[in-house]
C-alpha positions as CSV (number, residue, x, y, z in Angstrom):
1,M,0.0,-0.1,-0.2
2,A,1.4,3.5,-0.9
3,I,1.3,6.6,1.7
4,V,-1.6,8.6,1.1
5,K,-1.8,12.1,0.9
6,A,-4.6,13.3,3.1
7,T,-6.6,16.6,3.2
8,D,-9.1,18.4,5.5
9,Q,-11.6,17.0,2.9
10,N,-10.7,13.3,3.1
11,F,-8.9,13.0,6.4
12,A,-11.7,11.4,8.2
13,E,-12.4,8.8,5.5
14,E,-8.8,7.9,5.3
15,T,-8.5,7.3,8.8
16,S,-11.8,5.4,9.4
17,K,-10.8,1.7,8.7
18,G,-8.1,-0.5,10.3
19,L,-5.1,0.7,11.9
20,V,-3.8,3.9,10.3
21,V,-0.8,6.1,11.3
22,A,-1.4,9.9,10.5
23,D,1.7,12.0,10.0
24,F,1.0,15.7,10.7
25,W,4.0,17.3,9.1
26,A,5.1,20.6,7.1
27,T,7.7,21.0,4.2
28,W,9.8,23.3,6.4
29,C,10.1,20.9,9.4
30,G,13.5,19.1,9.8
31,P,12.4,16.4,12.1
32,C,9.5,15.7,9.4
33,K,12.3,15.3,6.8
34,M,13.9,12.6,9.0
35,I,11.0,10.7,9.9
36,A,9.6,10.5,6.2
37,P,12.1,7.5,5.1
38,V,11.4,5.7,8.3
39,L,7.4,5.8,7.4
40,E,8.2,4.7,3.8
41,E,10.2,1.7,5.2
42,I,7.4,0.9,7.6
43,D,4.8,1.3,5.0
44,S,6.9,-1.2,2.5
45,E,7.4,-3.8,5.2
46,M,4.1,-3.5,7.0
47,G,1.7,-2.0,4.3
48,D,-0.9,-4.8,4.7
49,Q,-1.1,-4.2,8.3
50,V,-1.0,-0.4,8.7
51,K,-1.9,2.4,6.6
52,I,0.3,5.6,6.5
53,V,-1.6,8.9,6.0
54,K,0.4,12.3,5.6
55,L,-1.3,15.6,6.3
56,D,0.4,19.1,5.8
57,V,-0.5,21.1,8.3
58,D,0.3,24.3,6.4
59,E,-2.2,23.2,3.8
60,N,-4.7,21.6,6.2
61,Q,-5.0,23.8,9.3
62,E,-8.7,22.7,10.4
63,T,-7.8,18.8,10.6
64,A,-4.4,20.0,12.5
65,A,-6.5,22.2,15.0
66,K,-9.4,19.6,15.4
67,Y,-6.7,17.2,16.7
68,G,-4.6,19.8,18.7
69,V,-1.5,19.3,17.0
70,M,1.2,21.9,18.2
71,S,4.4,20.4,17.4
72,I,5.4,18.5,14.2
73,P,5.8,15.8,13.4
74,T,3.1,14.4,15.4
75,L,1.9,10.9,14.7
76,I,-1.7,10.0,15.5
77,F,-2.5,6.4,15.6
78,F,-6.0,5.4,14.7
79,K,-8.0,2.2,14.8
80,D,-11.3,2.1,13.0
81,G,-11.5,5.9,13.2
82,E,-10.6,6.2,17.0
83,I,-7.5,7.5,18.4
84,V,-5.4,4.9,20.1
85,D,-1.8,6.5,20.6
86,K,0.1,9.7,19.6
87,V,3.9,10.2,19.3
88,I,5.1,13.8,19.2
89,G,8.4,14.3,17.4
90,Y,10.9,12.2,15.7
91,R,11.2,8.4,16.7
92,P,13.6,5.6,15.4
93,K,12.0,2.8,13.3
94,E,11.8,0.4,16.3
95,A,9.9,2.6,18.4
96,L,7.2,3.4,16.0
97,E,7.0,-0.4,15.0
98,E,6.5,-1.1,18.7
99,V,3.4,1.3,19.0
100,I,2.0,0.0,15.7
101,N,2.4,-3.8,17.1
102,N,0.7,-2.9,20.2
103,H,-2.5,-1.9,18.2
104,L,-2.4,-4.7,15.6
């Protein structure tokens, strides 16, 4: 499964089924650039178990505000549309896989 680019318009739909990691990010954010290849690796290895959705907070301020995103990157973990976990800031791949595995 490929990483999905979400917007204010489709965010609820994209996070409504299964386990979803929503990455709230911005183009100017250094740690966001560091976590991007980590999420791509997780997507290529675990893509059938988890869906990765990226939301640019500059272009989609409504959704970022709705979820109280103050710092980026913020990863919000949804299971069938409900928030089950949240990680703020850069984390290594192993730490993110652990959070994902806790909710599978």
